[in-house]
Rosetta silent file (secondary structure, phi, psi, omega in degrees, C-alpha in Angstrom):
SEQUENCE: XXXXXXXXXXXXXXXXXXXXXXXXXXXXXXXXXXXXXXXXXXXXXXXXXXXXXXXXXXXXXXXXXXXXXXXXXXXXXXXXXXXXXXXXXXXXXXXXXXXXXXXXXXXXXXXXXXXXXXXXXXXXXXXXXXXXXXXXXXXXXXXXXXXXXXXXXXXXXXXXXXXXXXXXXXXXXXXXXXXXXXXXXXXXXXXXX
SCORE:     score description
SCORE:     0.000 S_00000001
   1 L     0.000  165.366  176.067   -8.532  -11.815   22.345 S_00000001
   2 L  -155.054  173.721  178.568  -11.830  -10.027   22.374 S_00000001
   3 L   -92.367  136.680  175.590  -13.327   -6.635   23.160 S_00000001
   4 E  -113.928  127.998  176.025  -14.534   -5.937   26.695 S_00000001
   5 E  -127.277  117.183  179.189  -17.201   -3.284   27.306 S_00000001
   6 L   -61.028  144.521 -177.950  -18.370   -2.720   30.874 S_00000001
   7 L   -57.173  -25.716 -179.619  -22.197   -2.850   31.165 S_00000001
   8 L   -85.217   -9.375 -179.400  -22.325    0.802   32.284 S_00000001
   9 L   -81.875  154.656  176.277  -20.365    2.036   29.231 S_00000001
  10 E  -119.375  118.389  174.536  -22.035    3.275   26.039 S_00000001
  11 E  -117.869  108.473 -175.645  -20.421    2.416   22.717 S_00000001
  12 L   -66.994  147.691  176.973  -22.528    3.849   19.905 S_00000001
  13 L   -58.601  133.248 -178.304  -23.241    1.753   16.842 S_00000001
  14 L   106.450  -19.037  175.512  -20.619    2.494   14.202 S_00000001
  15 L   -67.608  137.808 -177.064  -17.679    2.874   16.596 S_00000001
  16 E  -108.930  105.682 -179.087  -14.799    0.693   15.431 S_00000001
  17 E  -107.165  132.735 -179.631  -12.958   -0.950   18.347 S_00000001
  18 L   -78.683  161.434 -179.248   -9.903   -3.122   17.779 S_00000001
  19 L   -57.235  137.925  177.781   -9.331   -6.588   19.209 S_00000001
  20 L    82.940    1.233  179.613   -8.293   -6.680   22.853 S_00000001
  21 L   -77.057  143.709  178.401   -9.646   -3.202   23.646 S_00000001
  22 E  -122.959  134.359  178.360  -11.297   -2.633   27.021 S_00000001
  23 E  -120.706  119.922 -172.366  -13.861    0.071   27.810 S_00000001
  24 L   -97.040 -173.842 -169.623  -14.489    0.649   31.513 S_00000001
  25 L   -48.119  133.504  167.662  -17.269    2.088   33.711 S_00000001
  26 L    61.973   20.689  177.638  -19.428    5.017   32.555 S_00000001
  27 L   -88.758  157.613 -179.348  -17.440    5.760   29.386 S_00000001
  28 E  -135.614  124.339  178.148  -19.065    6.907   26.137 S_00000001
  29 E  -117.903  122.610 -177.098  -17.688    6.328   22.643 S_00000001
  30 L   -74.354  169.670 -172.479  -19.452    8.074   19.743 S_00000001
  31 L   -66.107  -38.599 -174.557  -20.238    6.359   16.395 S_00000001
  32 L   -97.191   58.489  178.016  -17.447    7.783   14.205 S_00000001
  33 L  -119.798  135.206  172.950  -14.501    6.682   16.361 S_00000001
  34 E  -113.201  122.425 -175.887  -11.675    4.437   15.219 S_00000001
  35 E  -126.411  126.203 -177.422   -9.865    2.691   18.046 S_00000001
  36 L   -71.386 -167.240 -178.991   -6.960    0.318   17.486 S_00000001
  37 L   -81.593  152.813  172.718   -6.158   -2.978   19.163 S_00000001
  38 L    57.932   31.350  175.288   -5.322   -3.463   22.858 S_00000001
  39 L   -83.589  151.200  177.482   -6.484   -0.005   23.940 S_00000001
  40 E  -123.632  110.489 -176.616   -7.525    0.570   27.549 S_00000001
  41 E  -105.569  108.734 -172.413  -10.232    3.201   27.958 S_00000001
  42 L   -68.442 -171.924 -177.553  -10.613    4.056   31.630 S_00000001
  43 L   -71.808  140.655  174.815  -13.609    5.054   33.702 S_00000001
  44 L    59.442   44.312  177.580  -15.681    8.124   32.728 S_00000001
  45 L  -102.889  138.260  174.974  -13.947    8.699   29.380 S_00000001
  46 E  -116.541  130.752  177.882  -15.716   10.487   26.502 S_00000001
  47 E  -125.470  116.375 -173.531  -14.518   10.000   22.912 S_00000001
  48 L   -83.631  164.303  175.460  -16.143   12.250   20.283 S_00000001
  49 L   -52.564  140.001  175.837  -16.856   11.644   16.619 S_00000001
  50 L    89.111   -9.439  179.273  -13.790   11.763   14.411 S_00000001
  51 L   -72.010  140.792  179.172  -11.261   10.775   17.083 S_00000001
  52 E  -123.909  126.618  179.017   -8.644    8.281   15.914 S_00000001
  53 E  -120.571  134.149  176.175   -6.695    6.035   18.310 S_00000001
  54 L   -78.416 -162.514  178.561   -3.812    3.774   17.330 S_00000001
  55 L   -81.923  146.028  172.722   -2.911    0.446   18.930 S_00000001
  56 L    69.747   21.080  178.604   -2.064    0.155   22.617 S_00000001
  57 L   -75.999  134.986  178.138   -3.403    3.580   23.646 S_00000001
  58 E  -117.352  118.800 -179.736   -4.060    3.912   27.389 S_00000001
  59 E  -114.361  116.313 -178.829   -6.571    6.526   28.509 S_00000001
  60 L   -78.150  178.166 -173.400   -6.863    6.969   32.249 S_00000001
  61 L   -61.636  149.087  170.247  -10.041    8.038   34.101 S_00000001
  62 L    64.772   41.385  177.954  -11.944   11.280   33.441 S_00000001
  63 L  -115.490  136.950  173.985  -10.500   12.210   30.033 S_00000001
  64 E  -114.085  126.208  177.134  -12.508   13.690   27.151 S_00000001
  65 E  -108.151  113.583 -174.720  -11.145   13.374   23.618 S_00000001
  66 L   -94.273  163.920  178.332  -12.883   15.871   21.354 S_00000001
  67 L   -49.445  130.923 -179.346  -13.222   15.954   17.568 S_00000001
  68 L   108.543  -11.830 -179.666   -9.814   16.634   16.053 S_00000001
  69 E   -86.735  131.918  175.301   -7.744   14.504   18.451 S_00000001
  70 E  -127.920  124.753  176.555   -5.525   11.829   16.908 S_00000001
  71 E  -116.781  122.399  176.876   -3.433    9.509   19.102 S_00000001
  72 L   -76.965 -174.334 -177.217   -0.873    7.268   17.437 S_00000001
  73 L   -58.296  144.152  169.762    0.234    3.881   18.816 S_00000001
  74 L    62.113   28.372  175.540    1.182    3.456   22.482 S_00000001
  75 L   -78.905  142.731  175.762    0.091    6.911   23.670 S_00000001
  76 E  -116.070  124.639  176.618   -0.578    7.352   27.399 S_00000001
  77 E  -114.751  113.402 -175.084   -3.145    9.938   28.553 S_00000001
  78 L   -71.667  166.518 -176.388   -3.022   10.509   32.321 S_00000001
  79 L   -56.535  133.188  173.179   -6.007   10.941   34.635 S_00000001
  80 L    60.663   20.676  173.163   -8.132   14.049   34.105 S_00000001
  81 L   -71.497  161.320 -169.634   -5.894   15.527   31.405 S_00000001
  82 E  -129.217  135.119  168.239   -7.707   17.931   29.071 S_00000001
  83 E  -107.438  149.310  167.801   -7.903   18.516   25.320 S_00000001
  84 L  -115.596  167.030  175.802   -9.431   21.598   23.717 S_00000001
  85 L  -139.153    1.097  175.190  -10.591   21.857   20.107 S_00000001
  86 L  -133.760  138.060 -176.400  -11.466   25.534   19.528 S_00000001
  87 L   -74.606  -34.899 -175.373   -9.098   28.473   20.079 S_00000001
  88 L  -134.802   67.235 -175.082  -11.679   31.085   21.082 S_00000001
  89 L   -68.391  143.244  171.668  -14.856   29.361   22.314 S_00000001
  90 E  -138.400  136.790 -178.797  -18.010   31.312   23.110 S_00000001
  91 L   -61.576  -31.749 -173.587  -21.244   29.733   24.282 S_00000001
  92 L   -95.481    3.506  177.600  -23.301   31.959   21.968 S_00000001
  93 E  -124.663  125.518  178.310  -21.197   31.403   18.787 S_00000001
  94 L   -83.880  124.741 -177.761  -21.085   28.037   17.014 S_00000001
  95 L  -126.859   32.862 -178.459  -17.546   27.249   15.882 S_00000001
  96 H   -63.853  -21.525  177.371  -17.810   23.571   14.931 S_00000001
  97 H   -83.229   -0.964 -176.919  -16.215   24.362   11.559 S_00000001
  98 H  -110.498   11.575  178.621  -13.144   25.725   13.374 S_00000001
  99 L   -57.117  138.137  179.309  -12.080   22.578   15.238 S_00000001
 100 L  -108.061  142.269  179.764   -8.299   22.203   15.167 S_00000001
 101 L   -77.806  136.851  174.848   -6.476   18.907   14.881 S_00000001
 102 E  -123.440  122.699 -176.478   -4.266   17.851   17.789 S_00000001
 103 E  -113.562  126.425  174.228   -1.874   14.979   17.134 S_00000001
 104 E  -106.134  110.826 -174.418   -0.232   12.932   19.869 S_00000001
 105 L   -75.611  167.856 -173.468    2.602   11.019   18.210 S_00000001
 106 L   -49.263  131.102  171.382    3.700    7.455   18.942 S_00000001
 107 L    75.586    1.798 -179.486    4.699    6.606   22.491 S_00000001
 108 L   -70.976  150.486  176.719    4.070   10.071   23.974 S_00000001
 109 E  -122.698  133.272  177.321    2.858   10.378   27.588 S_00000001
 110 E  -115.683  121.308 -175.112    0.637   13.157   28.901 S_00000001
 111 L   -72.895  166.603 -179.393    0.607   13.525   32.691 S_00000001
 112 L   -55.814  138.762  175.263   -2.371   13.868   35.005 S_00000001
 113 L    63.172   11.959  174.833   -4.292   17.163   34.835 S_00000001
 114 L   -73.864  155.181  175.873   -2.240   18.490   31.905 S_00000001
 115 E  -120.899  130.015  177.302   -4.006   20.631   29.300 S_00000001
 116 E  -109.982  110.435  177.896   -3.210   20.374   25.590 S_00000001
 117 L   -71.957  136.831 -172.644   -4.346   23.468   23.687 S_00000001
 118 L   -59.916  156.058  177.101   -5.733   22.456   20.299 S_00000001
 119 L    88.776    1.481 -179.044   -3.751   22.631   17.084 S_00000001
 120 L  -102.285  152.564  174.726   -0.498   21.374   18.586 S_00000001
 121 E  -108.425  128.495  178.808    1.517   18.295   17.742 S_00000001
 122 E  -100.985  118.055 -170.781    3.011   16.324   20.627 S_00000001
 123 L   -67.733  163.773  179.883    6.190   14.593   19.433 S_00000001
 124 L   -56.945  133.949  174.030    7.100   10.910   19.550 S_00000001
 125 L    57.058   17.723  175.204    8.036    9.587   22.992 S_00000001
 126 L   -74.255  167.287 -177.187    7.792   13.042   24.524 S_00000001
 127 E  -134.838  118.954  178.400    6.680   13.417   28.120 S_00000001
 128 E   -99.990  117.422 -177.723    4.248   16.107   29.320 S_00000001
 129 L   -65.898  153.701  179.513    4.551   16.642   33.080 S_00000001
 130 L   -55.396  137.253  176.051    1.494   16.548   35.337 S_00000001
 131 L    76.787    4.097 -178.277   -0.446   19.806   35.479 S_00000001
 132 L   -73.550  156.148  173.670    1.314   21.325   32.465 S_00000001
 133 E  -119.561  109.624 -176.341   -0.378   23.639   29.968 S_00000001
 134 E   -91.645  116.040 -176.448    0.864   22.924   26.439 S_00000001
 135 L  -114.730    0.093 -179.331    0.468   25.974   24.199 S_00000001
 136 L  -149.844  166.171 -179.786    2.907   25.070   21.394 S_00000001
 137 L   -59.033  149.361  179.813    4.216   21.977   19.570 S_00000001
 138 E  -114.862  126.093 -179.084    6.407   19.591   21.579 S_00000001
 139 L   -70.146  163.101  174.258    9.420   17.968   19.856 S_00000001
 140 L   -54.318  139.651  173.765   10.176   14.250   19.837 S_00000001
 141 L    66.229    5.896 -178.247   11.663   12.947   23.116 S_00000001
 142 E   -76.437  142.292  169.711   11.182   16.310   24.912 S_00000001
 143 E  -103.077  113.171 -179.414   10.362   16.465   28.629 S_00000001
 144 E  -121.411  147.010  172.093    8.123   19.508   29.117 S_00000001
 145 E  -161.131  165.287  179.857    6.331   20.868   32.141 S_00000001
 146 E   108.733 -178.552  179.793    5.015   24.090   33.615 S_00000001
 147 E  -136.106  101.980   -1.535    2.511   26.757   32.628 S_00000001
 148 L   -74.076  156.472 -178.482    3.158   27.359   29.833 S_00000001
 149 E   -66.383  136.002  177.669    5.019   24.073   29.315 S_00000001
 150 E  -131.039  157.004  178.267    8.686   24.444   28.369 S_00000001
 151 E   -72.228  126.308  177.318   11.405   21.959   27.478 S_00000001
 152 E  -112.705  -20.770 -178.220   13.438   21.038   30.565 S_00000001
 153 E  -172.386 -170.075  174.651   15.237   17.955   29.268 S_00000001
 154 E  -132.374  153.367 -176.918   14.898   15.025   26.903 S_00000001
 155 E  -128.387  157.449  176.411   13.899   11.428   27.609 S_00000001
 156 L   -79.849  174.643  175.682   14.460    8.042   26.016 S_00000001
 157 L   -58.061  -28.063 -178.908   11.707    5.850   24.591 S_00000001
 158 L   -91.095    6.645  172.365   11.628    4.193   28.032 S_00000001
 159 L    85.076   17.488  178.659   11.087    7.532   29.809 S_00000001
 160 L   -97.041  141.481  176.081   14.561    8.070   31.309 S_00000001
 161 E   -61.320  137.863  179.521   16.259   11.484   31.274 S_00000001
 162 L   -97.754  134.231  177.341   19.033   11.627   28.721 S_00000001
 163 L  -109.139  107.052 -176.171   22.445   13.028   29.670 S_00000001
 164 L   -85.825  138.295  176.811   24.205   14.245   26.510 S_00000001
 165 L   -85.549 -176.713 -176.237   27.997   14.311   26.274 S_00000001
 166 L   -64.941  -20.405  177.813   30.040   17.021   24.517 S_00000001
 167 L   -89.492    2.894  178.920   29.541   15.209   21.197 S_00000001
 168 L    77.775   29.447  179.604   25.770   15.386   21.601 S_00000001
 169 E  -119.797  148.569  179.754   25.287   11.687   22.327 S_00000001
 170 E  -146.823  155.078  177.264   23.402    9.988   25.160 S_00000001
 171 E  -118.126  141.232  171.180   22.459    6.460   26.203 S_00000001
 172 L   -71.716  126.306 -178.451   19.219    5.220   27.721 S_00000001
 173 L   -67.409  -18.532 -179.454   20.228    3.775   31.110 S_00000001
 174 L   -89.989  -41.684 -173.098   17.677    0.972   30.783 S_00000001
 175 L  -108.836  -19.265 -174.473   18.156   -0.212   27.201 S_00000001
 176 L    80.363    1.863  176.918   21.509    1.199   26.102 S_00000001
 177 L   -59.251  141.314 -178.941   19.849    2.760   23.047 S_00000001
 178 E  -100.835  140.168  178.990   21.897    5.684   21.757 S_00000001
 179 E  -122.915  150.989  179.224   20.462    9.122   21.025 S_00000001
 180 E  -134.168  145.213  170.526   22.025   12.056   19.194 S_00000001
 181 E   -90.973  120.050  177.926   21.366   15.779   19.019 S_00000001
 182 E  -137.582  123.193  178.072   21.340   16.789   15.352 S_00000001
 183 L    51.072   47.279  177.399   20.145   20.137   14.022 S_00000001
 184 L    65.212   21.816  177.108   18.289   20.930   17.265 S_00000001
 185 E  -126.806  153.880  174.400   16.466   17.575   17.186 S_00000001
 186 E  -101.525  128.678 -175.305   16.871   14.403   19.225 S_00000001
 187 E  -128.718  134.903  172.341   17.227   11.304   17.074 S_00000001
 188 E   -71.453  123.301 -172.887   17.402    7.644   18.024 S_00000001
 189 H   -54.669  -35.524 -179.018   20.705    6.505   16.499 S_00000001
 190 H   -65.757  -15.242  179.739   19.160    3.350   15.016 S_00000001
 191 H   -94.034   -5.055  178.040   16.891    5.619   12.914 S_00000001
 192 L   -72.944  140.687  178.934   19.793    7.518   11.337 S_00000001
 193 L  -114.217    0.000    0.000   20.402    6.659    7.702 S_00000001
């Protein structure tokens, strides 16, 4: 494998890109960025200093990742979704010391045109519906959408809605993996100890 950088993209010296990563048209990656292996950075993407990307992250076109954003492995960021990094921005007040960290946990998907307000954690394998505005943390495996985004259901690692029985158990229709509701959390049964 190797790294592919389209001739129109700008990758500043000091950016650390993992093997197999692709950077497409008109994107800009700042110097203090760590990007894992096999990432796909779409057209017109901006990645600011301090951003950390795990392996297998897919960033669709027209997304800006600002200082404070951390994406774990296998995160999907849909076209034109938005991150913020300051709670109360003003053009005439510098608040660079107030950037808030936003963490997108492993396997989470953020739909097109969604907005993630800074300082929130997006849980593992959760799914943020297109156009949603996320104003609070999202639990693992939650399906959220709306403005503000609310939990409407739960999904498997493969993105299928889970149907829980009276005992609080559900199966992924694609893989047969079992999930359980325990203490208001969704847990993959294979992870129970």
